[in-house]
FIMIMAR-22851 format. One record per atom (N, C-alpha, C): atom name; chain; residue in three letters; residue number from 1; x, y, z. Coordinates in steps of 0.05 Angstrom, whole numbers, plus 32768, in hexadecimal, padded with zeros to 4 digits. Example, Ala and Ser with C-alpha at 12.3 -4.5 7.8 and 13.67 -1.06 7.14 Angstrom:
<nodes>
<node atome="N" chaine="A" residu="Ala" num="1" xx="8108" yy="7F8E" zz="809C"/>
<node atome="CA" chaine="A" residu="Ala" num="1" xx="80F6" yy="7FA6" zz="809C"/>
<node atome="C" chaine="A" residu="Ala" num="1" xx="8108" yy="7FBE" zz="809C"/>
<node atome="N" chaine="A" residu="Ser" num="2" xx="8101" yy="7FD3" zz="808E"/>
<node atome="CA" chaine="A" residu="Ser" num="2" xx="8111" yy="7FEB" zz="808F"/>
<node atome="C" chaine="A" residu="Ser" num="2" xx="8102" yy="8001" zz="809D"/>
</nodes>
This chain:
<nodes>
<node atome="N" chaine="A" residu="Met" num="1" xx="7E44" yy="7FF5" zz="7D6E"/>
<node atome="CA" chaine="A" residu="Met" num="1" xx="7E52" yy="8007" zz="7D80"/>
<node atome="C" chaine="A" residu="Met" num="1" xx="7E6B" yy="801B" zz="7D6B"/>
<node atome="N" chaine="A" residu="Ser" num="2" xx="7E68" yy="802B" zz="7D6F"/>
<node atome="CA" chaine="A" residu="Ser" num="2" xx="7E86" yy="8035" zz="7D5E"/>
<node atome="C" chaine="A" residu="Ser" num="2" xx="7E9D" yy="8038" zz="7D7A"/>
<node atome="N" chaine="A" residu="Phe" num="3" xx="7EAB" yy="8042" zz="7D69"/>
<node atome="CA" chaine="A" residu="Phe" num="3" xx="7EC7" yy="8044" zz="7D76"/>
<node atome="C" chaine="A" residu="Phe" num="3" xx="7ECC" yy="805D" zz="7D8E"/>
<node atome="N" chaine="A" residu="Ser" num="4" xx="7EB7" yy="8073" zz="7D84"/>
<node atome="CA" chaine="A" residu="Ser" num="4" xx="7EB1" yy="808A" zz="7D9C"/>
<node atome="C" chaine="A" residu="Ser" num="4" xx="7EA3" yy="807F" zz="7DA8"/>
<node atome="N" chaine="A" residu="Gly" num="5" xx="7E93" yy="8072" zz="7DA1"/>
<node atome="CA" chaine="A" residu="Gly" num="5" xx="7E7C" yy="806A" zz="7DB4"/>
<node atome="C" chaine="A" residu="Gly" num="5" xx="7E7E" yy="8060" zz="7DCA"/>
<node atome="N" chaine="A" residu="Leu" num="6" xx="7E99" yy="8045" zz="7DC7"/>
<node atome="CA" chaine="A" residu="Leu" num="6" xx="7EA8" yy="8030" zz="7DD3"/>
<node atome="C" chaine="A" residu="Leu" num="6" xx="7EBD" yy="8042" zz="7DEB"/>
<node atome="N" chaine="A" residu="Ala" num="7" xx="7ECB" yy="805E" zz="7DDB"/>
<node atome="CA" chaine="A" residu="Ala" num="7" xx="7ED4" yy="8067" zz="7DE5"/>
<node atome="C" chaine="A" residu="Ala" num="7" xx="7ECF" yy="8076" zz="7E09"/>
<node atome="N" chaine="A" residu="Tyr" num="8" xx="7EBB" yy="8082" zz="7E00"/>
<node atome="CA" chaine="A" residu="Tyr" num="8" xx="7EA4" yy="8092" zz="7E0E"/>
<node atome="C" chaine="A" residu="Tyr" num="8" xx="7EA0" yy="8080" zz="7E21"/>
<node atome="N" chaine="A" residu="Val" num="9" xx="7EA2" yy="8065" zz="7E24"/>
<node atome="CA" chaine="A" residu="Val" num="9" xx="7E8D" yy="805C" zz="7E35"/>
<node atome="C" chaine="A" residu="Val" num="9" xx="7EA7" yy="8046" zz="7E43"/>
<node atome="N" chaine="A" residu="Leu" num="10" xx="7EBE" yy="8044" zz="7E35"/>
<node atome="CA" chaine="A" residu="Leu" num="10" xx="7ECE" yy="8037" zz="7E42"/>
<node atome="C" chaine="A" residu="Leu" num="10" xx="7EDB" yy="8053" zz="7E5C"/>
<node atome="N" chaine="A" residu="Phe" num="11" xx="7EE2" yy="806A" zz="7E43"/>
<node atome="CA" chaine="A" residu="Phe" num="11" xx="7EE8" yy="8082" zz="7E57"/>
<node atome="C" chaine="A" residu="Phe" num="11" xx="7EDA" yy="8089" zz="7E7E"/>
<node atome="N" chaine="A" residu="Thr" num="12" xx="7EC2" yy="8087" zz="7E71"/>
<node atome="CA" chaine="A" residu="Thr" num="12" xx="7EAB" yy="808C" zz="7E8D"/>
<node atome="C" chaine="A" residu="Thr" num="12" xx="7EB0" yy="8079" zz="7EA8"/>
<node atome="N" chaine="A" residu="Ile" num="13" xx="7EB6" yy="8057" zz="7E97"/>
<node atome="CA" chaine="A" residu="Ile" num="13" xx="7EB9" yy="8049" zz="7EAE"/>
<node atome="C" chaine="A" residu="Ile" num="13" xx="7ED4" yy="8054" zz="7EB8"/>
<node atome="N" chaine="A" residu="Leu" num="14" xx="7EEC" yy="8058" zz="7EB0"/>
<node atome="CA" chaine="A" residu="Leu" num="14" xx="7F05" yy="805E" zz="7EB1"/>
<node atome="C" chaine="A" residu="Leu" num="14" xx="7EFD" yy="806F" zz="7EC8"/>
<node atome="N" chaine="A" residu="Leu" num="15" xx="7EF2" yy="8087" zz="7EBF"/>
<node atome="CA" chaine="A" residu="Leu" num="15" xx="7EF7" yy="8099" zz="7EDA"/>
<node atome="C" chaine="A" residu="Leu" num="15" xx="7EE2" yy="8094" zz="7EED"/>
<node atome="N" chaine="A" residu="Ala" num="16" xx="7ECB" yy="8082" zz="7EEE"/>
<node atome="CA" chaine="A" residu="Ala" num="16" xx="7EBD" yy="8073" zz="7F04"/>
<node atome="C" chaine="A" residu="Ala" num="16" xx="7ECB" yy="8066" zz="7F10"/>
<node atome="N" chaine="A" residu="Ile" num="17" xx="7EDC" yy="805A" zz="7F09"/>
<node atome="CA" chaine="A" residu="Ile" num="17" xx="7EF2" yy="8044" zz="7F17"/>
<node atome="C" chaine="A" residu="Ile" num="17" xx="7F03" yy="805D" zz="7F22"/>
<node atome="N" chaine="A" residu="Ile" num="18" xx="7F10" yy="806A" zz="7F19"/>
<node atome="CA" chaine="A" residu="Ile" num="18" xx="7F1D" yy="8081" zz="7F27"/>
<node atome="C" chaine="A" residu="Ile" num="18" xx="7F13" yy="808D" zz="7F3E"/>
<node atome="N" chaine="A" residu="Ser" num="19" xx="7EFB" yy="809A" zz="7F39"/>
<node atome="CA" chaine="A" residu="Ser" num="19" xx="7EEB" yy="80A4" zz="7F4C"/>
<node atome="C" chaine="A" residu="Ser" num="19" xx="7EEE" yy="8092" zz="7F61"/>
<node atome="N" chaine="A" residu="Gly" num="20" xx="7EE1" yy="807D" zz="7F5A"/>
<node atome="CA" chaine="A" residu="Gly" num="20" xx="7ED7" yy="806A" zz="7F6C"/>
<node atome="C" chaine="A" residu="Gly" num="20" xx="7EF4" yy="8062" zz="7F82"/>
<node atome="N" chaine="A" residu="Gly" num="21" xx="7F09" yy="8064" zz="7F74"/>
<node atome="CA" chaine="A" residu="Gly" num="21" xx="7F29" yy="8061" zz="7F8A"/>
<node atome="C" chaine="A" residu="Gly" num="21" xx="7F2C" yy="8079" zz="7F97"/>
<node atome="N" chaine="A" residu="Ile" num="22" xx="7F2B" yy="808C" zz="7F90"/>
<node atome="CA" chaine="A" residu="Ile" num="22" xx="7F2C" yy="80A1" zz="7F9F"/>
<node atome="C" chaine="A" residu="Ile" num="22" xx="7F1D" yy="80A5" zz="7FBC"/>
<node atome="N" chaine="A" residu="Ile" num="23" xx="7F09" yy="80A2" zz="7FAC"/>
<node atome="CA" chaine="A" residu="Ile" num="23" xx="7EEB" yy="80A4" zz="7FC9"/>
<node atome="C" chaine="A" residu="Ile" num="23" xx="7EFA" yy="808C" zz="7FE3"/>
<node atome="N" chaine="A" residu="Ala" num="24" xx="7EFF" yy="806B" zz="7FD2"/>
<node atome="CA" chaine="A" residu="Ala" num="24" xx="7F05" yy="805F" zz="7FE5"/>
<node atome="C" chaine="A" residu="Ala" num="24" xx="7F22" yy="8065" zz="7FFB"/>
<node atome="N" chaine="A" residu="Tyr" num="25" xx="7F2D" yy="806C" zz="7FE4"/>
<node atome="CA" chaine="A" residu="Tyr" num="25" xx="7F4D" yy="8074" zz="7FF3"/>
<node atome="C" chaine="A" residu="Tyr" num="25" xx="7F4B" yy="8090" zz="8008"/>
<node atome="N" chaine="A" residu="Tyr" num="26" xx="7F3B" yy="80A2" zz="8001"/>
<node atome="CA" chaine="A" residu="Tyr" num="26" xx="7F2E" yy="80B8" zz="8019"/>
<node atome="C" chaine="A" residu="Tyr" num="26" xx="7F20" yy="80AC" zz="802C"/>
<node atome="N" chaine="A" residu="Tyr" num="27" xx="7F11" yy="809D" zz="802B"/>
<node atome="CA" chaine="A" residu="Tyr" num="27" xx="7EF7" yy="8097" zz="8043"/>
<node atome="C" chaine="A" residu="Tyr" num="27" xx="7EFE" yy="8080" zz="804E"/>
<node atome="N" chaine="A" residu="Asn" num="28" xx="7F1F" yy="8071" zz="804F"/>
<node atome="CA" chaine="A" residu="Asn" num="28" xx="7F29" yy="805D" zz="805A"/>
<node atome="C" chaine="A" residu="Asn" num="28" xx="7F35" yy="8066" zz="8076"/>
<node atome="N" chaine="A" residu="Pro" num="29" xx="7F25" yy="804E" zz="808B"/>
<node atome="CA" chaine="A" residu="Pro" num="29" xx="7F23" yy="8055" zz="809F"/>
<node atome="C" chaine="A" residu="Pro" num="29" xx="7F43" yy="8054" zz="80AA"/>
<node atome="N" chaine="A" residu="Lys" num="30" xx="7F54" yy="8056" zz="80A4"/>
<node atome="CA" chaine="A" residu="Lys" num="30" xx="7F71" yy="8054" zz="80A8"/>
<node atome="C" chaine="A" residu="Lys" num="30" xx="7F74" yy="8070" zz="80A7"/>
<node atome="N" chaine="A" residu="Arg" num="31" xx="7F6E" yy="807C" zz="809A"/>
<node atome="CA" chaine="A" residu="Arg" num="31" xx="7F79" yy="8096" zz="808C"/>
<node atome="C" chaine="A" residu="Arg" num="31" xx="7F66" yy="80AB" zz="809F"/>
<node atome="N" chaine="A" residu="Lys" num="32" xx="7F55" yy="80A3" zz="80AE"/>
<node atome="CA" chaine="A" residu="Lys" num="32" xx="7F44" yy="80BA" zz="80B8"/>
<node atome="C" chaine="A" residu="Lys" num="32" xx="7F4B" yy="80CB" zz="80D0"/>
<node atome="N" chaine="A" residu="Gln" num="33" xx="7F60" yy="80C7" zz="80DE"/>
<node atome="CA" chaine="A" residu="Gln" num="33" xx="7F76" yy="80D0" zz="80EA"/>
<node atome="C" chaine="A" residu="Gln" num="33" xx="7F7E" yy="80F0" zz="80DD"/>
<node atome="N" chaine="A" residu="Asn" num="34" xx="7F8B" yy="80DC" zz="80C1"/>
<node atome="CA" chaine="A" residu="Asn" num="34" xx="7F9D" yy="80FB" zz="80BA"/>
<node atome="C" chaine="A" residu="Asn" num="34" xx="7F89" yy="810C" zz="80A6"/>
<node atome="N" chaine="A" residu="Ile" num="35" xx="7F6E" yy="80FF" zz="80A2"/>
<node atome="CA" chaine="A" residu="Ile" num="35" xx="7F5F" yy="810E" zz="809C"/>
<node atome="C" chaine="A" residu="Ile" num="35" xx="7F48" yy="8128" zz="80AE"/>
<node atome="N" chaine="A" residu="Glu" num="36" xx="7F4B" yy="811C" zz="80C3"/>
<node atome="CA" chaine="A" residu="Glu" num="36" xx="7F40" yy="8126" zz="80E1"/>
<node atome="C" chaine="A" residu="Glu" num="36" xx="7F53" yy="813D" zz="80E1"/>
<node atome="N" chaine="A" residu="Ala" num="37" xx="7F6E" yy="813C" zz="80E2"/>
<node atome="CA" chaine="A" residu="Ala" num="37" xx="7F7D" yy="814E" zz="80F0"/>
<node atome="C" chaine="A" residu="Ala" num="37" xx="7F7C" yy="8164" zz="80EE"/>
<node atome="N" chaine="A" residu="Pro" num="38" xx="7F7F" yy="8176" zz="80D4"/>
<node atome="CA" chaine="A" residu="Pro" num="38" xx="7F79" yy="818A" zz="80D3"/>
<node atome="C" chaine="A" residu="Pro" num="38" xx="7F5C" yy="819B" zz="80E2"/>
<node atome="N" chaine="A" residu="Lys" num="39" xx="7F47" yy="818B" zz="80DD"/>
<node atome="CA" chaine="A" residu="Lys" num="39" xx="7F29" yy="8196" zz="80F4"/>
<node atome="C" chaine="A" residu="Lys" num="39" xx="7F34" yy="819C" zz="810C"/>
<node atome="N" chaine="A" residu="His" num="40" xx="7F39" yy="818B" zz="8116"/>
<node atome="CA" chaine="A" residu="His" num="40" xx="7F4D" yy="8185" zz="8135"/>
<node atome="C" chaine="A" residu="His" num="40" xx="7F5E" yy="819A" zz="8136"/>
<node atome="N" chaine="A" residu="Arg" num="41" xx="7F72" yy="819D" zz="8128"/>
<node atome="CA" chaine="A" residu="Arg" num="41" xx="7F88" yy="81B5" zz="8124"/>
<node atome="C" chaine="A" residu="Arg" num="41" xx="7F7B" yy="81D2" zz="812A"/>
<node atome="N" chaine="A" residu="Met" num="42" xx="7F67" yy="81D6" zz="8118"/>
<node atome="CA" chaine="A" residu="Met" num="42" xx="7F5C" yy="81EF" zz="8116"/>
<node atome="C" chaine="A" residu="Met" num="42" xx="7F45" yy="81FA" zz="8138"/>
<node atome="N" chaine="A" residu="Leu" num="43" xx="7F42" yy="81E4" zz="8138"/>
<node atome="CA" chaine="A" residu="Leu" num="43" xx="7F2C" yy="81F0" zz="814F"/>
<node atome="C" chaine="A" residu="Leu" num="43" xx="7F3C" yy="81F3" zz="816E"/>
<node atome="N" chaine="A" residu="Asp" num="44" xx="7F53" yy="81E3" zz="8171"/>
<node atome="CA" chaine="A" residu="Asp" num="44" xx="7F68" yy="81E5" zz="8185"/>
<node atome="C" chaine="A" residu="Asp" num="44" xx="7F6E" yy="8204" zz="8189"/>
<node atome="N" chaine="A" residu="Asp" num="45" xx="7F74" yy="8209" zz="81A3"/>
<node atome="CA" chaine="A" residu="Asp" num="45" xx="7F71" yy="822A" zz="81AB"/>
<node atome="C" chaine="A" residu="Asp" num="45" xx="7F9C" yy="8225" zz="819D"/>
<node atome="N" chaine="A" residu="Asp" num="46" xx="7F9D" yy="824C" zz="819D"/>
<node atome="CA" chaine="A" residu="Asp" num="46" xx="7FBB" yy="824A" zz="8196"/>
<node atome="C" chaine="A" residu="Asp" num="46" xx="7FC8" yy="824B" zz="81AC"/>
<node atome="N" chaine="A" residu="Asn" num="47" xx="7FB8" yy="824D" zz="81C2"/>
<node atome="CA" chaine="A" residu="Asn" num="47" xx="7FC9" yy="8253" zz="81DB"/>
<node atome="C" chaine="A" residu="Asn" num="47" xx="7FD0" yy="823F" zz="81EA"/>
</nodes>
C-alpha cells in the first residue's frame, strides 16, 4: 500500500472516531436535560 493510500485509510478512521465521539457526547443520558430544554422552552406559553 502506498503512502497516499495509507494516509486516506488513517484519515477515514480518524474521522469515524471523531464522529463516534461527537455522537456519544451528544446522546449521553447526562446531557438529556440540556438538549431537551430549548424544545420545552419553545412550547411554553409566553403568559
